[in-house]
N, C-alpha and C positions, 0 to 999 in steps of 0.2 A: 504494500500500500504506500502511496506517495502522499506528501503534504498537500493540503488543499490550496495553498497559495494565498490564503486570506491575510495572514499576519504580516503586515508591513509596518515597520517602526513600532510594533507593539501588538497586543492581542486584539484581534478583530473578529473573533468567533462568537459562538452562542453566548447569550447572557442568561442569567437566572434571576428570578424574583426571590431574593434571599429570605425575606420575611415569610413568604409562603412555604419555602423549603423548610425553614426552621419550625413552622407550625406543624407541618407534616411529620417532621422528625420528633417533635415533642409528643405528638399523639401516639406515634409508634413506640416511642420510648416508654410512655406511661402504660401501654398495653403489654409490654414485654419485660417488665421488671426493673427498669432503670429508675434511678432516683435523681431528680433535678438537684443541681448544686450550683445555684446562680448567685452572682454578686453584682451589685450596682456599680457602674463606672461613673455615670452621670445620671441625673434624674431621668434622662431619656434613653440611656444606653446601658445595657446589662451584659455582663460576661455570661455566656451560655455554656453550661457544663453539665455532664451527666456521669453518674457512677453506677456501675453494676457490680454488686458484691457477690462473692462466692461463699458458700457455706464453709468450705475448707480450702482457702486460697493457697496456692503454691507459688504463684507469680503475680506481679503487679505490672500492668501494661497501660501506657498513656498514649493517646492518639489526638493530634490536633490538626486543624486545617482552617482554611478561610482567613489567613492572615493577610493575603493579598486579594484585593477586590476584583482582579481580572483573572482569577483562577477558580472557575466554577466546579471542576470535576471533584475536588475533595469533599465539599459539603454534600454533593449528590451521592458520592460513594458511601459516606457514613449513613445517609438516609437509607439507602438500599440495604446496607449491612444490618441496620437496626430492624428494618422491615423483614428481612429474611430470618433474623433471630437465630443464627447458628454460631453460638459462642462457646468456647471451652468452659467446662463446668468447674475447673479448678483455678480460674484466673480472675482476679479483680481488675476491672477496667475503668479507666477514666477517659472521657471524651470531651474535647472542646470543638464543636462543629463550626464555629465562626468566630474568629478573633478580631475581625475588622468589619463591623456591622455597617460602617458609614462608607466604606470603599466600594462595596458591591453595587449600590444604586448608581454610582458614577462610572462603573466598569473600569476602575483604575487600580493600580498597585497600592497606592497610598491611601490613608484615611482622608476624611473630609478636610482636614487641615493641611494636606499635602505631605504628611510624614509617613515614611516607610516604617511601619511598626516592627518589621523584622530586622531592624538595625538599632533597636532601642533597648535591648536586654542587658546592656552594661550600665547605662546611665539612667534609665527609667524616667524619661522625660514626659511620656504621654500617659494620660489617664488609663488607656486600655492596657498598656504593658505594666504599669504600676499595679493595677488590679489583678492582672493575670499572674504576675510574680508573687504577689501576696497570697493568692489562692494556691499556687504551686507549693509555696513554702509550708502550707498546712498539710500537704499530702505526704504519704510515705515515699520512700525511695522506690523508683521504678526499675524493674528488671530490664525492660526494653521501652524505648520511647520512639514513636513514629510521628513525623511531620509530613503531611501530604501537600505537595506543591505542584505547580505546572511551570513549564518553560516555553515561552512563545517562539523561541528560536530553535528549539531542539528538533532533531530528525528521528527521535525515538525515545523510549523510556530510559531513564537512568536513575541511579540512586547515589547518595552520599552515605558512607558509613563512617561513624566516629566510634571507635572501639579501642580506647587507649590501653585497656588491660588485656587485650588480645584474647577475649572470650571466643568460643567457637562462633565463627561468622555465620550469619543468616543470609548474607548478600547473594550468594550464588543460588540459593533456593528461591529467593524472591525473584531473581531474574528469570529462572526457569519457569516459574508460575506465570509471570507477566508475559513472557515471550509467546505464550499460546494465544494471547489476545491482542498484543500490541507490538509493533516493531521496537527493537532495542537500539539505543543510540550507538552508531558505528564509531564515534570518536573522531580523531584521537584525543581531543581535549575539550573540556568544558570549563569556562572561566579560568583558563590557564592551568587547570589541573588535568593530569592524564586520566583518560577513561579506558578501562580494560573490560570488555564484555559488558558494558553498561554500568560498571562499578567505579566510583570515584572514592578514593581513600585519601583525603587531604591530610597533609602534615600540619596540624593546627596547634598553635600555642595560644590559648585564650588571652594571656596577658599581653601578647603582641598585637592583639586586635583592638583598634580604637573603638569599633562598634561591634556589638554582639548580635547575631541573629538568635532566635529562640533556641536553635540547636546547640549553640555554644553554651548558653545558660544551662540548658538541660544536662549536658555532659559534664559541666563544671559543678553542678549542685544537686541534680536529681537522678541521674542514671549514669552508667558507664558503658551503655550500648545504645546508640541512637542511629536511626535511619531516616533520611529525607528522601521521599519519592518525588520524582519530577516527570510528569507526563507531558508529552509533546502537544502543545495546545493548538497547533496548526493541523491537527487531525480531528476526526469526528468526535464530538463530545461523548457519545455512548461508548466508544472504544476507550477513551481516557478514563471514564468512570469504571469500566470493567478492569482496566489495568490497575487502578488504585485498589479496587476490591481484591483482586488477585494477590497483590503484594501484601495487603493486610492479612488475608487468609493464610498465606505462606508463613508469615511470622507466627500467627496463632497456632498453626499446626506444629511448628517447630519447637515451641517452648513447652 
């Protein structure tokens, strides 16, 4: 499958009504045993989060998406996963289905104030990220954390793995699962990092980064194994949603 050729100087593909998606997700979550875990950001903006508790949890898994308002596949993938309701019985799960509520109506990466929230996890200047970090600090350590993203320039799916303790990698299994529904990024580089088989393993020193994305905060404070999925947003939205779902399912099967 080839790129659609819509993305010129940014994402030009399908848009979603984020509030409608989140209402559907809330309804599905309430029907299937999830507990809402929301915190106000401003009087009109709320951090949306859900927790699914296991009777005998063996692992803690965190999944977030929707931090960029021009990346619709992640929220849709979480909606479908909750609707399908096929979760491991021994895993506690925390989900944040949309971290940038004001960016989606504008179909842009940044929030309504023009700030890229995914660069604010070191200095905590925005209300959204301050609230999110305060919420994260109340949670237990996660065995695995997933951040679902999209890349408007990509030619296929790829992922970033941060695994500083060299735990058994899940990256190859994720790629195998996703390759059945979506092309894999052929490389050889993404953002100046080498790509091998759709996998990017950046050599990251958090203290050397003047700005932190969510992923750096997570691996510095909440988990020692973190994956960022990047679906190619110049391909059909349904395929990207299936790719995100396949990646999540690969992780849940592996742990």
